[in-house]
C-alpha positions as CSV (number, residue, x, y, z in Angstrom):
1,M,12.1,10.4,-7.5
2,K,13.9,9.5,-10.6
3,R,14.2,11.9,-13.5
4,G,11.3,11.6,-15.9
5,W,8.9,10.0,-13.4
6,V,5.5,11.5,-12.7
7,F,3.9,11.5,-9.2
8,Q,0.3,10.4,-9.1
9,H,-2.1,10.7,-6.1
10,D,-5.9,11.0,-5.7
11,N,-7.7,14.2,-4.9
12,D,-7.9,13.5,-1.2
13,P,-7.9,16.9,0.6
14,K,-4.5,16.2,2.2
15,H,-3.0,15.7,-1.2
16,T,-4.6,18.9,-2.7
17,A,-3.8,21.2,0.3
18,W,-1.9,24.3,-0.5
19,A,1.1,23.2,1.7
20,T,1.3,19.8,-0.2
21,K,1.1,21.5,-3.6
22,E,3.8,24.0,-2.5
23,W,6.1,21.3,-1.3
24,L,5.7,19.2,-4.4
25,C,6.4,22.3,-6.5
26,K,9.5,23.3,-4.5
27,K,10.9,19.7,-4.9
28,H,10.2,19.9,-8.6
29,F,7.9,16.9,-8.7
30,K,5.9,16.5,-11.8
31,V,2.3,15.6,-10.7
32,L,-0.2,13.8,-12.9
33,E,-3.5,15.7,-13.0
34,W,-6.3,13.4,-11.7
35,P,-10.0,14.3,-11.8
36,S,-11.9,14.3,-8.5
37,Q,-14.5,11.5,-8.0
38,S,-12.7,9.4,-10.6
39,S,-12.8,5.7,-10.8
40,D,-10.0,4.2,-8.8
41,L,-8.0,2.1,-11.3
42,N,-4.9,1.8,-9.2
43,P,-4.6,-1.9,-8.3
44,I,-2.7,-1.2,-5.1
45,E,-6.0,0.1,-3.6
46,N,-7.4,-3.4,-3.8
47,I,-4.4,-4.7,-1.9
48,W,-4.8,-2.0,0.8
49,R,-8.4,-3.0,1.2
50,E,-7.4,-6.6,1.6
51,L,-4.8,-5.7,4.2
52,K,-7.4,-3.5,6.1
53,V,-9.9,-6.3,6.2
54,R,-7.3,-8.7,7.5
55,V,-5.9,-6.3,10.2
56,A,-9.4,-5.3,11.3
57,Q,-10.1,-8.9,12.3
58,Q,-7.4,-8.8,15.0
59,Q,-7.0,-7.0,18.3
60,H,-3.9,-4.9,19.0
61,Q,-3.0,-3.1,22.2
62,N,-0.6,-0.5,20.9
63,I,1.1,0.9,17.8
64,T,3.9,-1.6,17.9
65,A,1.5,-4.5,17.9
66,L,-0.5,-2.9,15.1
67,K,2.6,-2.6,13.0
68,E,3.5,-6.2,13.6
69,I,0.1,-7.4,12.7
70,C,0.2,-5.3,9.5
71,M,3.6,-6.8,8.5
72,E,2.4,-10.3,9.2
73,E,-0.8,-9.9,7.3
74,W,0.9,-8.2,4.4
75,A,3.3,-11.2,4.1
76,K,0.3,-13.6,4.0
77,I,-1.4,-12.0,1.0
78,P,-0.7,-14.4,-1.8
79,A,1.1,-13.3,-5.0
80,T,-1.9,-14.7,-6.9
81,V,-4.0,-11.8,-5.6
82,C,-1.6,-9.3,-7.3
83,E,-1.4,-11.5,-10.4
84,N,-5.2,-11.6,-10.7
85,L,-5.4,-7.8,-10.4
86,V,-2.9,-7.4,-13.3
87,K,-4.8,-10.1,-15.4
88,T,-8.1,-8.4,-14.9
89,Y,-6.9,-4.8,-15.5
90,R,-8.2,-4.7,-19.0
91,N,-11.7,-5.8,-17.8
92,R,-11.7,-3.1,-15.2
93,L,-10.8,-0.4,-17.8
94,T,-13.5,-1.7,-20.1
95,S,-16.0,-1.7,-17.3
96,V,-15.2,1.9,-16.3
97,I,-15.5,3.0,-20.0
98,A,-18.9,1.2,-20.3
99,N,-20.1,2.9,-17.2
100,K,-18.9,6.3,-18.4
101,G,-16.6,6.6,-15.5
102,Y,-19.1,5.7,-12.8
103,I,-18.6,3.0,-10.2
104,T,-18.1,-0.5,-11.3
105,K,-18.0,-3.9,-9.6
106,Y,-14.3,-3.7,-9.2
C-alpha cells in the first residue's frame, strides 16, 4: 500500500484473527479502527450484493465457469449504479445518524 494510506476492513472474525492482526502489523499497515456491528457505509458492499444476486441466478459447473460468470456479470453492472451510490451517500450518512447507528433502508 502507498505511504500514508490506511487499511480499512470490517470486524469479520477472519479480519480480527490474531494471525491477521500479526501479519498486518509486521507489514506496517496502518489499520482504521472500526466498531463491531457498525452500519456498513462502504458503497462497494452494495455492488458486491448486486453481483451476488446476478451470479446466483445462473448455474455453473466448476470454478472456471463461476469465475467467467462473475466477470461477465460484473461488466454488465451499469456505471449509473455506482454513480447513484455516490450521489446518495449523504442521505445514507444522514439516515445512519438519525437512527443512532442502527440499520437503515440502505
